[in-house]
N, C-alpha and C positions, 0 to 999 in steps of 0.2 A: 446451446451447447444440445438439448434434450432433442430437438430437431434434425439434428446430423450427426449426435451420434444413435437414433433412432433408423435413419439412412444408412448404418454401416449391416442393419442388423438383415436388414434386406437387400443390399449389395452384395452381403454375403454369401444369402438362399440361392441368388438367381446366379450367380456367377460359378456357383457349387451345379448348379441344375444346369448352365448352359455348357460349363466348362469339363464338368467331370466333378466326381469324388474325391480328385486327388488337391483340390482348391483348400487351402485350409487357411486362415489368418493369420500371419503373419506380424501384424505389427498394424496401432492407427493412430489417428493423431484428429481428433475433435474439436473444435475451435467454434466457435461463437456465427462465422462468417464463410467458413470452407471446413472438407473434412479431408484427410487422406486415408487411405487403406491398404497395406499391402499384404500378399497373397503370394501360398506357391502357385507356381505356373513356369509351364515351359519356354513358352516367349512370348512376343507382342501379338495382343488381339487388335484383328483388323477393323478397320473404320466400320464395314456392316454389321459384324458380331457386336460392335461396342452399342452402334445402336440401338440394336435388338438388344442388350443386357438395359442401356437406358430405357427403352421402352417398356421394359415388363414392370422394372422399379417400378416407373410413374403409375402404372396398370395396378400394383400392387398399395400405393399410394393411394391413387382415388378411389380402390377399393374401400378405404375409410375401417379397416375391421377394429374391432379394439381391443389392443394391446392390454394380456394380462398377466401379472404378475403372480408366481403361485410359490408359498415354499414346500418342500416335498425331499424324501430321502435320494440320494446319488443315484441309488440304481435305478429307483421310479424314473428320475431324471432322464436317467441313459435310454429305459425300455421304453418311454414317451416318444424318444428321437433325437432326444435335445442335444446340440453340437456343444461338445466339453474339449477345452483346449487343455491335451495333454501335458505344457509344459507350465499347468496351472497347477496349485493343490488346492482341491476341494475337501471339509467336513466330509460330513455323514449328513448334514444337511445343505442344499441346493439352493438356490432362487432362479426359478425359471419363468424366461420371458419369452412369450409367443405372441407374434405378430402378425394376422394370417398364417400362411406357410410356415414361416419362420420360428425357429425355435433352439433357443439358447440357455446356458449357465449366463449369466451375470448379473451385476451386482452396480450397476448406472443407471442411470436416470432416462427416463425413456418419456413420449408425448403418449396421451391417453390413447389415439385412435390417429392408425397410417396418415389420412390423409389430413393431420396436421403438418407432417414433414413438407408435406408442399411440394410445388413444383422439380424436378432433380434433371440436374444436369453433367452428365462428365466435363471437364474443365483440362484431362488430359491423361498421360499414361506412359510409365517410364520401367525402365529394370533398375533394380538397386541393388539386386544381387546374382548370383545364379541360381537361375532357378524363382526363382520370387520379387514379382509385378507391383508397379505400383500403381493405382488410380487416384486421380484427385476430382473431387465434384463439389459441385455449390444444392444448395436447398433454398426452398421460401423465395423470400425476398431476392437474396444473394443470386439465384439463378435468374429471377424476372432484371434483375442488375445486369446479368450478363448478353441478356438475351437484347436488352435494350443496346447493351455498349457495343456487340455485335451491329445491330442493326445502324448504329451511328458510323462506324464504319464503312458498310456497306453503302451508306449513302453519299458520304464523301467522297470515296473510292469511283462512286455513279456520276459527283459531280465531275471531280478532276479526269476524268476518262469522258465526260458529256455524253451518259447514256442511263439510261434507266437501270434500276439494280437488279430485274427480270432478263437484262441484255448482257449481263455485264461480263458472262461468260462468253460468248459469241466476239464479245467487242476485243476480249483481252485475245481471244484468238486470231480478231483481226490484224493485233496490231502487234504479237508477232510471228506471222506471218507477213504483214510489211516489213518488220526488222529482220526477217531471214532473209526478203528483196534487198533489202538495203543493204544488208553486207555482202551479198553474191557481188551485188553490183561493184562493190568498196573493192572484194578482194580481187575482182578480173580488171578492174581499174586498174590495179595496183600490178600486179599479173604483167601487164598489158605495156605498163608504164605510163599509165596516165592516172597516176596519184592525183596532180595538182587540181585535177577539176573536183574529185572528193577531198583531197585532205586540206586543201588550199596552202600548200607549201609546197615546191620542190627546190632542192638548190643546190649548186656545185661546189663543194667542199676541197679544196687540191683537187685532187684525181678523184675523187669519189662524188657519185651521183645518192644524195641522199634526201630522202621521202618524209615528211612528215606529217602524220595522218592521225585521224581523232576516230572512234569506236563508240557505240553505244553500250556495248555488250561485255560483259566479264566472264563470259563462259573462255576459259581456259583454252579448252578444246579448238574452237571457232578462230580463237585469236592466232593458234597455232598453224591452221590451214591456211589464216590471209597470210601469215608470215613465211610459210613454205611455197604458194603461191607467187608470192611478191619474190621467190629469189631464183626461181625458175627462168634457167636462160638469160640471168642478168652477169653481168661481171661487175666490181668495183662500186657496189650500193649497199644503200644503208636504209634499212625500213626502221623510222620511231613513232611507234602506234601509241598513240593516249588513251586511255580506255576512261569515261565516264561513267559508266556504269557500278554499281556496286560502292565500294568505298575508293575507289579510282584506283589504275595502274598502267605502269608503264614497261610497253615491250619493246625488247630492240632485237632487229632479225639483221645476218650482215652475208654476205654471198660468201661461198667455198672458198676463191680468191684471196679474200680478205682476211678469213682463218687462216688459209695458208700462209699466210704473211704473218701471223701472230698476233691479228687482232680478233681479240674476241668480244662477243656480246654483253659477257656477264659485267666486263669493268666499263664497257663503256653505259649499261641502265645504271648501273652503282652511281655513275658520278652524276647523271641524270637526276636520278631518285633522290638524293644526296639531299636537294635543294626543298627538294618535300619532308626532306625527315624521314622518306623510306631507304629500303635496302632490297633486293634477291638476290636470284642467280640464273644457272639453267647451266644451258648445253653451248658448245663453242660460238655457235651459229646463230641460238634462239637464248632468248632471256629476257623473265620479267622482274619485277619490283613492283611490292606493293606502293603505295601513295601515303607516306604517315599522314601530312596533311592535306587532304583535296581539293584545298582553297591554294594552296604552292602549284598546282598543277599546269597552270597559265604562266608562270614566271619558272615551270622548270622549261616548259615549252620554247617561251622564247630566247632560251639560253641554250636551244639546244646547238643551233651550227656550231655556237663559240665551242661547246664541250665537245664536238664531232672534231673539229677541227685541233684542241690539245687532244683527243686523244688519238686521233691520227700522227703528231709529231708527238709523240712519246713513244712510238714505236711499241714493239714487242714487249721490251722493258720494264715499261714504266707503269703497263698493266699489269690488276692482279688475278686477272685470267676468270674462268667459268669452271 
């Protein structure tokens, strides 16, 4: 606790120096394994600034300054430049803790030198109220554990992507570029009526051409573009697109003539999604639903032709719309 409590002093000083004198401590939580520090500030701290703050805190740690504690009159402490919290009530004599450039009134327990704080790492930041930010951090062995944990994740990711850690960024960029190319090919195939080669299934259900396709993307904008291209120049056509990305989803695109006849995408997507425990909605010609259980998407896909047939047979009165 001494290590993390002392770190809050250093963090407070650096935040005020970097962000401005408006920064004031609004609360803190100090535990053996981590610390949390709330302070007044108007908005998020960008990644570069947060890195600079972390670096400066570590510089103060490496300086290994002796931590001094003195009792003195309250007025003398303020004259010395000690930080006082106006929400606190102080007596005539106060306890002043100084570690390097940080001087605060504090009755807590502290390390003997700043070097004992050990490595300092931020783990996150968030907003807790209007004008109040929160940072979380670890020190000492907790910081080392954090670094090792991140290195292990990086190694696992590199192994999964068959790349070296130092080449991961480029490898991910290549995969994203490849996905964009594949999505463009899928969209073009669906637009031109060649969805069978990509999706693996095109069927005639009654008077309707049903295309069942699959995509790895979970980006609703991309899926919407695929759906729009599918409908271009078509009549009596339905696309059911299963998304395996993220938590899984089902998308339905219906041509305008079917919508005009009262067949709505929202009704069909909910019938299919129900088999996976999901539900959704959208516009009459395009609707989406989340997969309650992604493991049941295959069964939902297999049942899709039958569900489309029932959807067509029920007619406008049988659907719940979208």
